[in-house]
N, C-alpha and C positions, 0 to 999 in steps of 0.2 A: 876476650871472646865476644864475637858479634852474635847477638841473639835477637829474635824477633818476637819477644814477649814483653809486656809491660805490667807492672804492679801499681795499682792505684792505691795510694796510701798517704795518710797524714795523721799525726798525733791528735789533730782536732776531732777525729772520729770518736774519741773518748768523751766528747760532749754529749753524746747520746747516752744518757746516764739517768737511771731511775732512782736508785738509792743503794746504800752499801749492802743491804741484805738481799737485793734482787738477784735472781739467778743469771739474768742477762748482763754480763759484766764485760765491758769492752777493753778492760785491761788485757784480755786475751790477745788483742791485736798488737799491743806493745810486746808481749811475750813472743808472738809469732814473728814479728818483724825482727826482733833481736836474735831469734834462733836462725832465721834465714841469713842474717848478716854474719852470725858466728860461724856458719858453714861456708861463708864466702860466696853465697849465691846471689848477692845483690851488688849492683853498681849504681851510681847516680843516673846513668843512662837508662836503667831499667824502670826508674820511678816516675810516675806521673801524679801530680797532686789532684785531688778531686775538685770539682767545681760545684756551685750551688745549682740545683735544679730550679728552673723557673716555674712560676705558677702555671703557665701554659703547658709546660711539659708534664707537670704533675696531673693536670686536668685531662691528659690523654686517658687516664684511668680513674682519677679521683674527682668527686663532686666538688666544684668550686666553693660551695658553702662549707663543706668539710675542711677544705684547705684553709679557708679564712678563719674557721673556728679554732683549728689547731694553732694558727698564728696568734689569735687573740688569747687563747688559754696560756700559751707559752709566755705571753707578755703580762699576764695577770698575777697578782700576788696571792690570789685565792682561787679555789676551784670554782668554775662558773657553773650555773645551775644546769645547763644543758650537757655537761660533760659526759654523763653516763649514757645519754642517747647516742653519743658518738663513740662509745666504747672506751672512753678515757676516764681517768680517775678510778680505775679498777685495780684489783690486786695484780693482774697481769700487766696492765699499761697505766701506771701511775703518771700523773702530770708532773712536769718538771720545767724549769725556766728555759726559754729559748728552744722549746721542743720542735717547733716548725723548722728552725734553722738547722738544728742538729740532724733531723730526719731528712731534710732536703739536701744536705751535704752528702749523705749516704746515697740517695737516689742519683745525685749529680755525679758521684763517683762511678756508679754503674753506667751512666750515660757517657761518661768520659771513656770508660772501657769500650763501650759500643762504638763511639766515634773513632777511636784508635783502630779498631778492627775493621769496621765497615768502610772507612776512608782509606784503608790500605797502609796506615802508618805502622801497624803491627799485625802479625797473624793472630796472636792470642793476647788476652788481657784478663787480669784477675783483680777483682775488688773484694778483698776479704771482709770488709764491713757490710757488704750487701747480703742478699739472700733473705730479706724480710718478707717472706712469702705468705704471711697470714692476713695482711691488711686488705680490707675490702674497699669498694668505691667510696662509701661514706662512713666507714667505721674502722677503728683500730681493733686489733685482735692479736693475741698470742705474742706479746712483746713488740709488735710491729705497728708503727704509726702510718707510714707510707710504704707501698709495695714497690720496691725498686725493680723487682723481676718483671712485674706486669707493666710498669711504665717503660722499661727497656724494650720489652716485646712490642708494645704498642708503637713506640718510637721507631723501631726497625720496620714495622709494617707500614707506617706512614711515610717515612723518609726513603726507604729502599724497596718497599713492596716485597719484603723478604719472607720466605717460608722458614719458620722458626721451629726447631726441635728443642724443647725445654725438658731437661732431665733433672729430676729432683730426688736426691738420695738421702735427704734429711729423715730422721726417724719419725718426724711428724709430717702428716700429709700436707702437700702444697696446695691447700684449699683455695687461698685467695687467687692464685694464678690460674688454677683450673677453672674456677667460676668466671673469671674475667674473659676467658676465651672459649667458653663451653660450646659455642655454636660456630666456631671459626675453623674451617678445614685447612686453613693456612698456618695454623699453630697446633702442633702436636705436643700435648703435655703428658709427661710420663713421671709417675711418682712411685718409688719403692719406699715403703714406710711400715712402721709397726701398725698392726690393725687398730682401727679406731674403736674397737670393742673396749679397749682398756686405756686408751691414750688420747689426749687432746690432738686434734679438734673433733674427733669422733666421726670423721668423714673418710673418704678415700676407699669406698667400697667397690667391689668388682662391677657393680651395676652402674656406677657413674662413668658412662662411656661417651658423653657428649650429647648434644641436642641438635635437631634439624640437620643442616648440611654438615655440622660438626660431629655427627654421630660417628663413633669409632676413633675420634681424635683426642680423647681423654683416656689414658691407660693407667690403671691403678693396680699395683700388686701389694695388697696388705699382707704383711709377714706376721707369723706367729711370734709371740714373745719368746725370748731366749734363742732366736735364730742366730746361728754362728757363721763364721767366714765362708765356709764351703757352700752352704746353702744360699747365702746372700749373693756370692759371686757367680754361682751357677745361674741364678735367675738373671742377674744383670748382664752377664756375658752371653746368655742365650737370647735374651730379649732385644737388647739395643741394636746389634747389627742387623737384625731382621727388620726392625722399625726404620732404621736409617735407610736401608735399601728400598723399602716400600714407600717411604715418605719423601725421600730425596730433598733434604733441607738445604737452604742456602746458608744457614748459620746455626751453630749449636750454642745454647746457653745452658750451663750446668749450675745447679744450686747444690753446694757442697757442705751442707750441715754434717757435723761429725758426731752427732749424738746417738749413733747406732753402736758406739763403742761400749763395751761392758762396764767401763768406769763411769759412764754418764749417770748423774744422779736423778734425772727426770724420766728416763726411758727404761725399757726392759729387754732390749736386744743385747746380744752377747758377742759382738764382733771385736776384732783386734785391729791393730794398726795396719795389718796386711791389706784390708779392703781399701784403705786410703792411699795406697800406692796403685792398686789395680783400677779403682774407679776413674781417676783422671787419665790413666794410661789408655784405656779403651776410648774414652771421649776424645783424646788427642788423635788417636788413629782414625776414628770415624770422621773427625773434622777434616783431616787431610784427604781422606778417601772421597768424601761427598761435598765438602764445602770450601775447597781451596784453602783449607787450614783455618777458616773463620771459627774461632772458639772463644767465647766469653765465659768466665767463671766468676761466681760470687760465693760468699761464705754461707752463713745460715746458723742453725742451731749448734750447740756445743757448750756444755755447761760444766764440764771438768776443764776449767781454763788453764790448769797447770800441767796436767799429765797427758791430755789428749789434743786439745786444739792446736797448740804450737807445732806439735809433730805432724799432725794430719795436714795442716795447710802448708807446712814447709815441704812435705812430700808432693803436694799438688804443684807448688811453684817449681820444684825441682823437675817435675815431669814437663810442665808447660815451657820451661826455659831450657830444656834439653841439657840439664845438669844432673844426671842420675845419681841418686844416693843409694848406698847399700847399708846394711845393718852394721852397727858399730857404736862405740861410746858417743854420747852427746858431747858437744863442745864444752870443755871445762869452763871457759869464760862465761857461757850462758848459765851453767849450773851454779857457778860462784855468784853471779849477779842476782839470780832469782830465788835460789833456795832459801836465803834468810827471810824472804817475804812470804813464802808459801807454808801453809799449815800442813800440806801434803808432802810426803817424801817424793821428790821429783824422780822420774825414771832416769836411769843412767845410760840407756841405749835408745836408738831410734825406733826399733821394733820391740814388740812385747815378747816376753818369754811365754811359752805355751800355757794357756789357761786350762783348768780341768774341764773335760767335756761335760756338756749338759746331759742330765739323766735321760731326757726324752729326745735326744738328738735325731734318731732315725725317724721317729714319728713326726717331729717338727719338719724335718727336711722333706718328707713325703707329702705332708700337707702343703708346704710351700710349692712343691713341684706341681701339684694339682691346681693350686691357685694360679700359677704361671700359665698353665694350659688354658684355663678359663679366661685369664686376662687377655690372651692373644686372639680369642675367638673372633672378635669384631674389629680388631685393630688393623691398621694398614701395614701388615707384615709381608715380607717377601723373602722366600727361601733363596739360598745360593743357587744360581743356575749351573 
C-alpha cells in the first residue's frame, strides 16, 4: 500500500532517560512501535530516522547560554552549581549523562517531521518522542529540557513564513509553547487541558488570550477534573473547526499527550481510548480542508506506559496513515512479548470497556460547556457560512 505519512522513530530515543522511578519513561516508545508493527501498520518505507537538532535550530527558541549549560551538565560527572537556576537537577528534571544530545535528537526528530511535510515529501508525519511542551527559553520544566514544539513552530515561521495552528490535547497545559508565541498573530495556540487549579503547571486560564497583536491567538479550555469522553469531544469538535475556518492555517501541528485517560497516574481526567481515535481524525480532516494535508503530530504526556500510550499512539498512526482500526483483540504477539515485563495486566482489546459514569457527570459537562463559550469569546472563530 502506498501511503503519504512518515513515522519518525529510533530506539535511540530511549536515551532521554532520567531514572528508573521517574514517571517519564521512554520505554513507551518501544511498546508503541511494537504494537504498530504487530498490527501490520508499518513498513520500512514509512520510517524516517531522527536527526540531531543543531545549536542554531535550538536557538530559534532557547537561549544559547542555556543550550551550552545543558551540554556542559550532560558531560559532567556531578551536578553543576548553576543547575537549579536552569530548572535542572530538580525532581521533575533530574540531570543525566548526554542530556543535550538526547534532547536535541528529539527536537531533531520533530524537525525531520517538519521537513518531510513542508518540503512535500509526505503529507503527514508523526514524531512520538516529541511533544515536550513545557520547556522555556532558558529553563527546563515538567520533564522537558528543550521544547521541540516551539522550535518546530519557529522553524516553520522562519523557513516558510507559515501560519501555524498548534493544537495541544495533553492533560497538562501547553505553557512553554503558549508563552513562546504569546504576541504572534501568525501562531494560534489551542490547549484543552485539566484546569491548573489542581494540576501542573497551574496555568492555562481562560484569561490567557495573548498579548499585543497576538491577543486572541492563545485559546485555553481548562476542563474540570473527571471530565469524560462526551464532554471532552463536544468541546474539541465544536471549537477546532471554527478556529481553523477563522485562522486559515498553512500547517497544523498537534501535540498528542494521552494523559487525559482515566488510567493515567498523574492527572484527574476520566476519558477512554475513544478520544484518541477522534482527536487525530478531526485534525486529519482539518489539515486536508485548510492546509493541503500538512499535518505534523508529536507525542507528549502519557504515564501509563503499558495500558494507554501504545494504544493511543497506534490509533493516531492508523488515522494518519489511512489504515483504520476497529475494536478487537490486541495482537497476541504483542501481548506475549510485553506482558511478562509489565506489572499491570495489559488490556486485551484496542478500546476500553465502558467505565462507570462519574457521579457529577451532568454538572461537569455543563461547567465545561460554559468554559468553552468563554474561551471562544475573543478567539478568531468563524461559523459555517
